[in-house]
C-alpha positions in Angstrom: -37.8 -74.4 3.7 -36.1 -76.5 1.2 -32.7 -78.2 2.8 -29.9 -79.7 1.0 -27.5 -82.4 2.7 -23.7 -80.7 1.1 -21.3 -83.3 -0.3 -18.3 -81.7 -1.7 -16.0 -83.7 -3.7 -12.0 -83.0 -3.7 -9.5 -86.3 -5.0 -13.3 -88.4 -5.7 -13.9 -88.6 -1.9 -16.2 -86.6 0.6 -14.8 -83.8 2.6 -15.3 -80.6 4.6 -12.8 -77.2 4.4 -13.2 -74.6 7.4 -13.6 -71.3 5.5 -12.5 -72.8 2.3 -8.9 -73.0 3.2 -7.8 -76.1 1.2 -5.0 -77.1 3.8 -7.8 -77.4 6.5 -10.0 -80.2 5.2 -11.7 -83.5 6.8 -12.0 -86.5 4.3 -15.7 -88.3 5.4 -16.0 -91.5 2.8 -14.0 -91.9 0.4 -17.6 -92.8 -1.9 -19.5 -90.2 -2.1 -22.2 -92.1 -4.2 -23.2 -94.2 -0.7 -23.3 -90.6 1.0 -25.9 -88.9 -1.2 -27.8 -92.5 -1.1 -27.5 -91.8 2.9 -28.7 -88.6 3.1 -31.6 -90.0 0.4 -32.4 -92.8 2.7 -33.0 -90.2 5.3 -35.7 -87.7 4.0 -33.0 -85.5 1.4 -35.4 -84.4 -1.0 -32.3 -82.0 -2.6 -28.5 -82.7 -2.8 -26.0 -80.0 -2.9 -22.6 -80.9 -4.9 -19.7 -78.5 -4.9 -16.6 -80.2 -6.9 -13.9 -78.5 -4.6 -11.5 -79.5 -7.4 -13.2 -77.7 -10.0 -14.0 -74.9 -8.6 -10.0 -74.3 -8.2 -9.1 -76.0 -11.8 -12.1 -74.0 -13.0 -13.5 -76.7 -15.0 -15.3 -80.0 -13.9 -12.7 -82.8 -12.3 -14.9 -84.8 -10.3 -16.8 -85.8 -13.2 -16.8 -89.3 -12.9 -17.8 -89.5 -9.1 -20.8 -87.0 -10.3 -22.4 -89.7 -12.6 -22.2 -91.9 -10.3 -24.0 -89.6 -7.8 -27.3 -89.1 -9.9 -27.1 -92.7 -10.8 -27.6 -93.9 -7.7 -30.4 -91.4 -6.3 -33.6 -90.6 -7.6 -33.7 -86.9 -5.6 -32.6 -83.9 -7.4 -28.9 -82.7 -7.5 -27.4 -79.3 -8.0 -24.0 -79.0 -8.8 -21.4 -76.0 -8.4 -17.8 -75.9 -8.8 -16.0 -74.9 -11.8 -18.9 -74.8 -14.0 -17.0 -71.6 -16.5 -18.7 -72.5 -19.8 -22.2 -73.2 -21.3 -20.5 -76.8 -22.4 -19.9 -77.0 -19.1 -23.0 -76.5 -17.3 -24.7 -78.4 -20.6 -22.6 -81.6 -19.9 -23.5 -81.2 -16.5 -27.5 -81.0 -17.4 -27.1 -84.1 -19.5 -25.6 -86.1 -16.6 -29.1 -85.1 -14.7 -28.4 -82.8 -12.3 -31.4 -80.7 -11.8 -29.6 -77.2 -11.6 -26.1 -75.7 -12.3 -24.6 -73.5 -10.0 -22.6 -70.6 -11.4 -20.1 -68.6 -8.9 -17.0 -67.2 -10.7 -18.3 -66.0 -13.8 -21.4 -64.4 -12.2 -18.9 -62.0 -11.0 -16.5 -61.8 -13.7 -19.2 -61.8 -16.5 -22.4 -61.6 -15.4 -24.2 -61.5 -18.4 -23.3 -65.6 -19.1 -26.2 -65.7 -16.9 -28.3 -63.9 -18.8 -27.4 -66.4 -21.8 -27.8 -69.3 -20.0 -31.0 -68.5 -18.1 -31.9 -67.6 -22.2 -31.2 -71.2 -23.2 -31.7 -73.5 -20.4 -34.2 -71.8 -18.0 -34.5 -70.6 -14.8 -34.4 -73.2 -13.5 -31.5 -74.9 -14.6 -29.6 -71.9 -13.2 -28.4 -71.0 -9.7 -26.0 -67.7 -9.1 -23.4 -68.7 -6.7 -22.9 -65.5 -4.9 -19.8 -65.9 -2.1 -19.1 -63.2 0.4 -15.7 -62.4 2.1 -16.8 -58.6 4.8 -20.2 -58.2 2.3 -18.3 -59.1 -1.0 -17.9 -61.2 -3.7 -15.3 -63.5 -3.8 -14.3 -65.7 -7.2 -11.6 -68.6 -8.3 -12.7 -70.9 -5.5 -12.6 -68.8 -2.9 -9.0 -67.4 -3.2 -9.2 -64.1 -4.8 -12.1 -60.9 -3.5 -14.0 -58.6 -6.5 -14.8 -55.4 -5.9 -18.7 -56.3 -6.3 -20.9 -55.6 -3.6 -22.7 -59.4 -3.1 -26.1 -57.8 -2.9 -26.0 -55.7 -6.1 -25.0 -59.1 -7.3 -28.1 -60.7 -6.5 -30.2 -57.7 -7.5 -28.4 -58.1 -10.9 -29.2 -61.9 -11.4 -33.0 -61.2 -10.6 -32.7 -58.8 -13.7 -31.1 -61.0 -15.9 -33.8 -63.8 -14.7 -32.1 -66.3 -11.8 -34.7 -67.4 -9.5 -32.3 -69.4 -6.9 -28.9 -68.2 -5.4 -26.7 -69.8 -3.3 -25.5 -67.5 -1.0 -22.4 -68.3 1.3 -20.8 -66.2 4.4 -17.0 -67.6 3.2 -16.1 -66.4 7.2 -19.1 -69.0 8.2 -18.1 -71.8 6.1 -17.2 -75.3 7.7 -17.0 -73.5 11.4 -20.2 -74.5 12.9 -20.7 -70.7 13.8 -23.8 -70.1 13.0 -25.1 -68.8 9.4 -24.9 -65.5 8.6 -28.6 -65.1 9.3 -29.1 -61.0 8.9 -27.3 -60.7 5.7 -29.0 -63.3 4.1 -32.5 -62.1 4.9 -31.4 -58.9 3.8 -30.4 -60.1 0.4 -33.8 -62.4 0.9 -35.8 -59.3 1.4 -34.2 -57.3 -0.9 -34.6 -59.4 -3.3 -37.5 -61.2 -3.1 -36.6 -64.5 -4.8 -35.2 -68.0 -3.2 -31.7 -67.5 -1.3 -30.6 -70.8 -0.2 -28.2 -70.2 3.0 -24.6 -71.7 3.3 -22.1 -72.1 5.5 -22.2 -71.7 9.2 -25.2 -74.0 10.1 -24.3 -76.0 13.5 -27.6 -76.9 14.9 -31.3 -76.9 14.6 -31.6 -73.2 16.5 -29.6 -72.1 13.3 -32.3 -74.0 10.9 -35.5 -72.4 13.1 -34.0 -69.0 13.2 -33.7 -69.2 9.1 -37.1 -70.7 9.2 -38.0 -67.9 11.2 -36.7 -64.9 8.6 -38.5 -66.5 5.7 -35.4 -68.1 4.5 -36.0 -70.5 1.4 -33.6 -72.5 1.3 -30.2 -73.9 3.4 -27.5 -75.9 2.6 -26.4 -78.5 5.9 -22.8 -79.8 5.6 -20.4 -80.1 8.6 -23.6 -80.2 10.9 -24.9 -83.2 9.3 -21.4 -85.0 9.4 -20.6 -84.6 13.3 -24.1 -85.5 14.0 -25.4 -82.5 15.0 -28.5 -81.8 13.2 -30.6 -85.0 12.7 -31.8 -84.8 9.3 -35.0 -86.9 9.4 -36.1 -84.4 12.3 -35.0 -81.6 10.2 -37.1 -82.7 7.4 -40.3 -82.9 9.3 -39.9 -79.8 10.9 -38.7 -77.5 8.2 -39.6 -78.5 5.2 -42.6 -77.7 3.5 
């Protein structure tokens, strides 16, 4: 199981939100690139970045910070938040980012991801499916669509997507445990790499995901609150 330490960026800082609420935010660092290096030194082999400002603005806002992170670490990076055009995806990849995560556009214009996969390859383009009560959300989680998350995942598979970041919004930043059942179902139904995001609170949650065959897990607040030792987690669960 691939583990992804998360670095969520807002106003150039490393922060965490509760259930995606911008009004409920904790700042953990004024230098996200130093945090990225710290996680690499603790054994991280892949990083997960989110441009929270970009998710709301619909365009990259924290590019200077993203560039500094890419220049500071040697491990691969995936990033989401406000990437809603071909040019934006290409720009992120040109900075040295390994994968770009497309969320809102995956719901609003699924064909867009098919086009991106055709141009940049299935390893570079990731679908971000953020679910509220099983339905896909958009616009930085501000809106809920009429599209079922599982139906969208199956369509993404048909379009050549091989990696999906699946977030249960109700669990995000809550340390209440991930939605293991929904993530397991999506993994079983699609047969592709489903990366669990939201709610990981400790080693037991990682054990539950690992036991169900989930191929990836994003760890955010649990790392920053010292509930998970990354070195130990990598040793136990990463293959």
